[in-house]
N, C-alpha and C positions, 0 to 999 in steps of 0.2 A: 688272347693269343693264340686265336685258333692258326695263323699263318706262322705259329711259331714252330720250328726244329723241335723234335726230340733231340734233347741234347744230352741225356742219358744216356739213351739209344747211341747217339753220336760216338758220345765217347766211351761207350762197351768197345761198340767195331771201331773204333780207331784202334782199345788197345788189345785185338784180338789181330792188329796189323793190315784192316784194310785202311788204307796211302790217302784216299779220296777221304773217304768217312772224316780222316784227320784232320785233313785241309779243310773239309767245308766247319768241322769243330773251332778249328782255332779263328777262322774268316766270321762265326756267328758268334764266336767268344768277343772278339774285337769287337763288332757291332755292339755288343752287350754293356759293355765293360768303358766303353770311347764316355758315351753320355754321365756316366758314375765319376770315374777320374776328370773328365771337363769341369765338374761344378766343385770341385775342391783344388782345381790350379788357377792359373791366370793367363797363363799364354800357350799357345797349340803346340808351342815344340815341347813345352812340358810334356804335355798330356801326350804326345805320340812316344817319348822316352820314358813315362811309368808305364804306359801302357806297352809296349816291345820288353822291357824288363818284367811285367806281369806276364803275358806272353811266354817267356824266356822259363820262368818259374813253374807255369801249368806246367811246361813241355818236362823239365824237371822231378815235377813231383807227380806227374803223372798215376806211376805205378801207386803211390797213398791212393787213391779214387779208390770208392766204397760204390762199389755198382748197386748197391741196395739203396743207397742214399741219395739226396736229387744233387744237382751239379752244381746248378747256381749260387748256395751258400756256400758250398766249399770254391768258386772261382772266385765270390767275392771275397772271403777271406782272405784269398791269397793277392788281391789288388789290393785291400786295405793291409795289410803288409809291409807291400810293396810302397803304396801310399806315403806308408808312416817311414820307411825307410829313405823314401826320396826328401820330404820334409824336415827330416831329422838332419840326414846330410846337408842339402842347401841351408836351413838354419844355421845349422850348426856353423858352417862357416862363417855365414853371416855373423855369431856370435863372437866367433873368433876373432875378426875384423873389426868390431864397433872398440870405441874407448871404453875404458873402463869409466862406472858412474860417477865414482868415488873423486877420478883426478877431474873429472866434469866441474863437480861440482864445487871442489876447489876452487878453479879456478873462475867460475862464475861467482863465488860470493867475492873474489881478490877484484873482479872484474866492475860488480855493482856497487853503487856506493847506496849507503843507508838511506830509507827514507826519511822523511821529516815529520810521519806520521804514524805516533806508535801508539799504545792502548793510553797512558797517559794522556799524552796532547786530546783526547777524542773522548775521553773518560766523562766531562758535562755533558757530549751528545749523546752516548751512552747513557746515561740515568734521564735522558728524558724520552725514551724507548717507553712501550709497553714492557710491565713488571717483567713480565715472566721474558722476554727478549732481552731486555739489559741483563737479567739472571742470568743467559744463556752465553750472550759475548762475553759475561765476567767472567764465568767459567771458564769457555774455552777460551779466551785469552790472556785472561790475569791470571789463571789458576791454573792455565795447560791443561784442562780437560778433555779427552775424548767425546765427543758424542754419545757414545756408550756412556760411559760415566758421567752425564751431564743427563743421561735421560735417566738412569738408574737413580738418580739425587734428585729429580724435581718428577719422578713416576712417570714420564711419558716414557711412549719408543722412539727407540734410534733416529727413524724415519722424519718423524712429527719433529723434534730436535733439529734436525738436517735443514728442513723447510721451514719452523721460526728463524734459524739463525740466516738461511738465506733473507726471507724478508725485513730482518734487522738489517743485514749488510746493504740490502738496498735501498731501505729509507735511508742510514748513515751515507751512502753515497752519494743521494741526492744533497743530503744537508752538507755536504762535506764541498760538493760542488761548487755551492753558492758560494 
């Protein structure tokens, strides 16, 4: 970054009262932070809003800058806090407007009819699976075990149980579609 201005020197000069250095510092800081913020937000208007909030925060906190330390980490920390504040406010509003998931589950359960396929109705097909796959499906669906519990009982990794279960479901789906 040979063309990059000495941001620490600009900050020191601006703290000493140099208005031109301060204007240059804010311009360079905006140029530095815009891509950082843009990578984390979807819309240009959001980027500009967060950038402006960040520049205001930098202005308000400029007296806390330690001239013996690098400028960029200080400014990125402020930008990160402003970005988190924005996301918390933005997504907090979305969460408050969201419907309660429990209400949705109750409504969905009332609206959906039960399927005719149950573990009992496909037990014969499950028994035709390779032994390990049959055991996994039986433990997970008849006994209600989690993949972690099945893995522990069969001496397998949880990932291996999930893969075996997926393969078993695929076989069962093909057989039951016939």
